[in-house]
C-alpha positions in Angstrom: 0.0 0.0 0.0 2.9 2.4 0.6 4.2 4.2 -2.5 7.7 4.4 -1.0 8.1 0.6 -0.9 9.5 -1.2 -3.9 7.1 -3.8 -5.2 8.2 -7.4 -4.8 6.8 -10.8 -5.9 5.3 -12.9 -3.2 3.0 -15.9 -3.6 -0.7 -15.2 -2.8 -1.7 -18.1 -0.5 -5.3 -17.2 0.3 -7.8 -14.3 0.2 -9.5 -13.4 3.4 -12.3 -10.9 3.8 -12.6 -8.4 6.7 -14.9 -10.7 8.7 -12.4 -13.6 8.4 -9.6 -11.2 9.6 -11.6 -10.5 12.8 -12.6 -14.1 13.4 -9.1 -15.4 12.9 -7.6 -12.9 15.3 -5.3 -11.4 12.6 -7.2 -8.1 12.8 -5.6 -7.5 16.2 -2.2 -7.0 14.5 -3.4 -4.0 12.4 -4.6 -0.6 13.3 -7.2 -0.7 10.4 -7.9 -4.4 9.6 -9.1 -5.1 6.1 -9.4 -8.1 3.8 -6.8 -9.0 1.3 -4.4 -11.7 0.1 -2.2 -13.5 2.7 1.2 -13.8 1.0 4.4 -15.7 1.5 7.8 -15.2 -0.1 9.3 -18.3 -1.6 12.3 -18.1 0.8 10.1 -17.5 3.9 8.9 -20.4 6.0 5.8 -18.6 7.2 3.2 -16.2 5.7 4.1 -12.5 5.7 1.0 -11.5 7.7 1.6 -11.0 10.7 5.0 -12.6 10.9 7.0 -10.1 8.9 7.7 -6.6 10.1 9.9 -4.3 8.0 11.8 -1.3 9.6 10.2 2.0 8.5 7.1 0.1 7.1 5.8 -1.8 10.0 3.8 -5.0 10.0 3.0 -6.3 6.6 -0.8 -6.0 5.9 -3.0 -8.3 3.8 -2.6 -7.2 0.2 -5.6 -5.3 -1.2 -6.6 -6.1 -4.8 -5.9 -2.5 -5.8 -2.3 -2.7 -4.6 -1.5 -5.5 -7.1 0.5 -4.0 -10.0 1.3 -7.2 -11.9 1.4 -10.9 -12.1 4.4 -13.2 -12.7 3.7 -15.3 -15.8 6.9 -17.4 -15.7 9.6 -18.2 -13.1 13.3 -18.0 -13.9 15.2 -19.5 -11.0 17.8 -17.4 -9.2 17.3 -14.2 -11.3 15.8 -12.4 -8.3 19.3 -12.4 -6.7 20.8 -10.2 -9.4 19.3 -6.9 -8.3 20.0 -7.7 -4.7 23.8 -8.1 -5.4 24.2 -5.8 -8.4 26.6 -3.4 -6.7 28.9 -6.2 -5.4 28.9 -7.8 -8.8 29.8 -4.5 -10.5 32.7 -3.9 -8.0 34.0 -7.5 -8.6 34.0 -7.0 -12.4 35.8 -3.6 -12.1 38.4 -5.1 -9.8 39.0 -8.0 -12.2 39.4 -5.6 -15.1 41.9 -3.4 -13.1 43.9 -6.4 -12.0 44.0 -7.8 -15.5 45.2 -4.4 -16.9 47.9 -4.2 -14.1 49.2 -7.7 -14.9 49.3 -7.0 -18.6 51.2 -3.7 -18.0 53.8 -5.5 -15.8 54.3 -8.2 -18.4 54.9 -5.6 -21.1 57.5 -3.9 -18.8 59.3 -7.2 -18.2 59.3 -8.2 -21.9 60.3 -4.8 -23.0 
């Protein structure tokens, strides 16, 4: 629901309406309980609601239908790790290039 949060893909496990939220006791975790999708990330052992709390965001609420911005049509294993480690990968590539250039320059100096 927050525009400041980058959207991520999580698996929709079940849809619960507002009444079900109250009956299940999940409504106690939210200041303004509402119905929505209960989600779970593939790498998480439990559902996101109410087990996941993010600093600066708070407890993850059930996902309202109007918050959904897309749907994954296919799954490509491990691709999700790329954006998470892009900076480290770029630094590694730059370091390898610099070391390679340094080694080539040293060889040219030795060979004359």
